[in-house]
C-alpha positions as CSV (number, residue, x, y, z in Angstrom):
1,S,4.1,-15.9,-6.1
2,Y,0.6,-14.2,-5.9
3,R,-1.1,-17.5,-6.9
4,L,1.1,-19.4,-4.3
5,A,0.1,-17.0,-1.6
6,G,-3.6,-17.7,-2.5
7,E,-3.0,-21.4,-2.5
8,K,-1.4,-21.2,1.0
9,G,-4.4,-19.3,2.3
10,F,-2.8,-15.9,3.0
11,W,-5.3,-13.2,3.9
12,G,-3.6,-10.7,1.7
13,C,-0.8,-10.2,-0.8
14,E,1.2,-7.0,-1.4
15,A,2.3,-5.9,-4.9
16,D,4.2,-2.8,-6.0
17,V,2.2,-1.2,-8.8
18,R,3.5,1.2,-11.4
19,F,3.2,2.2,-15.0
20,D,5.4,0.5,-17.5
21,A,6.9,2.4,-20.4
22,N,3.7,1.9,-22.4
23,G,1.4,3.3,-19.7
24,N,0.1,-0.1,-18.5
25,L,-0.4,-0.8,-14.8
26,V,2.0,-3.6,-13.9
27,C,3.2,-5.3,-10.7
28,S,7.0,-4.7,-10.3
29,H,9.1,-3.5,-7.4
30,N,11.6,-1.9,-9.8
31,T,11.4,0.1,-13.1
32,V,10.3,-2.3,-15.9
33,Q,13.2,-2.8,-18.3
34,K,12.8,-3.5,-22.0
35,G,12.1,-7.2,-22.5
36,Q,10.7,-7.7,-19.0
37,N,7.1,-8.9,-18.7
38,P,5.8,-8.5,-15.2
39,P,2.3,-9.5,-14.2
40,T,-0.3,-6.9,-15.1
41,F,-2.2,-5.2,-12.3
42,E,-5.4,-6.8,-13.6
43,Q,-3.8,-10.3,-13.4
44,Y,-2.8,-9.6,-9.8
45,L,-6.3,-8.4,-8.9
46,D,-7.8,-11.5,-10.6
47,I,-5.7,-13.8,-8.5
48,C,-6.5,-11.9,-5.3
49,K,-10.2,-12.1,-6.1
50,E,-10.0,-15.8,-7.0
51,Y,-8.5,-16.7,-3.7
52,G,-10.4,-14.1,-1.6
53,M,-7.2,-12.3,-0.6
54,T,-6.9,-8.6,0.2
55,A,-4.9,-6.9,-2.5
56,I,-2.4,-4.6,-0.8
57,I,-1.3,-2.2,-3.5
58,D,1.9,-0.3,-2.9
59,L,2.1,2.7,-5.3
60,K,5.5,3.1,-7.0
61,Y,6.6,6.1,-9.1
62,E,9.2,6.5,-11.7
63,N,11.9,9.2,-11.5
64,G,10.6,12.4,-13.1
65,V,6.9,11.4,-12.8
66,G,6.4,12.3,-9.1
67,P,6.4,13.2,-6.4
68,A,2.8,12.1,-7.0
69,D,1.6,11.1,-10.4
70,P,-1.9,12.4,-10.6
71,Y,-2.8,9.6,-13.0
72,L,-1.5,6.6,-11.1
73,S,-3.9,6.5,-8.1
74,P,-7.0,7.3,-10.2
75,A,-6.0,4.6,-12.7
76,V,-5.5,2.1,-9.9
77,I,-8.8,3.0,-8.3
78,K,-10.6,2.9,-11.6
79,T,-9.3,-0.7,-12.2
80,I,-10.2,-1.8,-8.7
81,E,-13.7,-0.4,-9.1
82,E,-14.2,-2.0,-12.5
83,K,-13.4,-5.3,-10.9
84,G,-15.8,-4.7,-8.0
85,M,-13.0,-4.9,-5.5
86,I,-12.9,-1.5,-3.7
87,N,-13.6,-3.1,-0.4
88,S,-11.1,-5.9,-0.7
89,C,-8.1,-3.7,-1.6
90,I,-5.7,-1.5,0.4
91,I,-3.8,1.3,-1.3
92,Q,-0.5,2.0,0.3
93,T,1.7,5.0,-0.4
94,N,4.6,6.8,1.2
95,N,3.8,10.0,-0.5
96,T,1.7,12.6,1.3
97,T,0.9,14.4,-1.8
98,D,-0.7,11.3,-3.3
99,I,-3.1,10.8,-0.4
100,P,-5.5,13.6,-1.5
101,Y,-5.6,12.2,-5.0
102,I,-6.6,8.8,-3.6
103,R,-9.3,10.3,-1.4
104,Q,-10.6,12.6,-4.1
105,T,-11.0,9.7,-6.5
106,S,-12.7,7.4,-4.0
107,Q,-14.2,8.1,-0.6
108,D,-14.3,4.3,0.0
109,A,-10.7,3.5,-0.8
110,R,-8.8,1.9,2.1
111,I,-5.5,3.8,2.5
112,W,-2.4,2.8,4.4
113,Y,0.4,5.4,4.9
114,L,3.9,4.1,4.8
115,T,6.0,6.4,7.0
116,D,8.3,6.5,10.0
117,N,7.1,9.9,11.1
118,T,4.5,10.0,13.9
119,G,4.5,13.7,14.5
120,D,1.6,16.1,14.6
121,K,1.6,16.6,10.7
122,T,1.3,12.8,10.2
123,I,-1.6,12.6,12.8
124,Q,-3.3,15.4,10.9
125,I,-2.9,13.7,7.6
126,I,-4.3,10.4,9.1
127,N,-7.3,12.3,10.5
128,D,-8.0,14.5,7.5
129,Y,-7.9,11.7,4.9
130,N,-9.3,8.8,6.9
131,I,-6.0,6.7,6.8
132,E,-6.8,3.2,8.0
133,C,-3.3,2.1,9.0
134,V,0.2,3.4,9.2
135,N,3.0,1.0,8.2
136,I,6.3,1.7,9.9
137,R,9.7,0.2,9.6
138,A,10.7,-2.1,12.5
139,G,14.2,-0.9,12.8
140,D,13.1,2.7,13.5
141,S,10.0,1.9,15.5
142,D,9.6,2.1,19.3
143,S,6.7,1.7,21.6
144,T,6.2,5.5,22.1
145,R,5.7,6.1,18.4
146,I,3.4,3.0,18.1
147,K,1.4,4.2,21.1
148,R,1.0,7.7,19.7
149,L,-0.6,6.2,16.6
150,T,-2.8,3.7,18.4
151,D,-3.9,6.4,20.9
152,N,-5.1,8.3,17.8
153,G,-7.2,5.2,16.9
154,T,-4.9,4.3,14.0
155,D,-3.9,0.7,13.3
156,V,-0.2,0.1,13.0
157,C,1.6,-2.4,10.8
158,V,5.3,-3.0,11.2
159,W,7.5,-4.2,8.2
160,N,10.9,-5.7,8.2
161,V,10.6,-7.7,11.4
162,F,13.0,-10.6,11.0
163,T,12.7,-12.4,14.3
164,K,10.2,-13.0,17.0
165,E,12.5,-11.4,19.5
166,S,12.8,-8.3,17.3
167,K,9.0,-8.0,17.1
168,N,8.6,-8.4,20.9
169,K,11.3,-5.8,21.6
170,K,9.5,-3.2,19.4
171,L,6.2,-3.7,21.2
172,Q,7.6,-3.4,24.8
């Protein structure tokens, strides 16, 4: 699917990244079960680099590892930097305790925060850690919340928009 996205000319491609049972970075939405062989994180990055796509990396944690694994985000950033891709990747997390790990590891990392909260605490996190974009769920979004973020100078992405009418309704 990543290669197909590149062949179709997509500007970016999102992958859920986690550790497998052996401590390898892999691309898989769900916990990797014995016998499964998901793409490695390096394979995903290589495909993104080959096609000039932005790698959108959604950090995923296993039960009992979090709430923020202090090894996942540095391992992800180390791999990105080794491939010379820090400026062509976005690291997305829904975990506020992970954001400082990311920023400590790399001042240059592009961070997106996946949240539906647009309160004062969220605005403070955005400002303190130089969050580039907030990604909010369409079903719970409204123009007031989007406006609050954009008034702060924060870009907003909306996920789970299924129809053009739904998208337009959220932006009114």
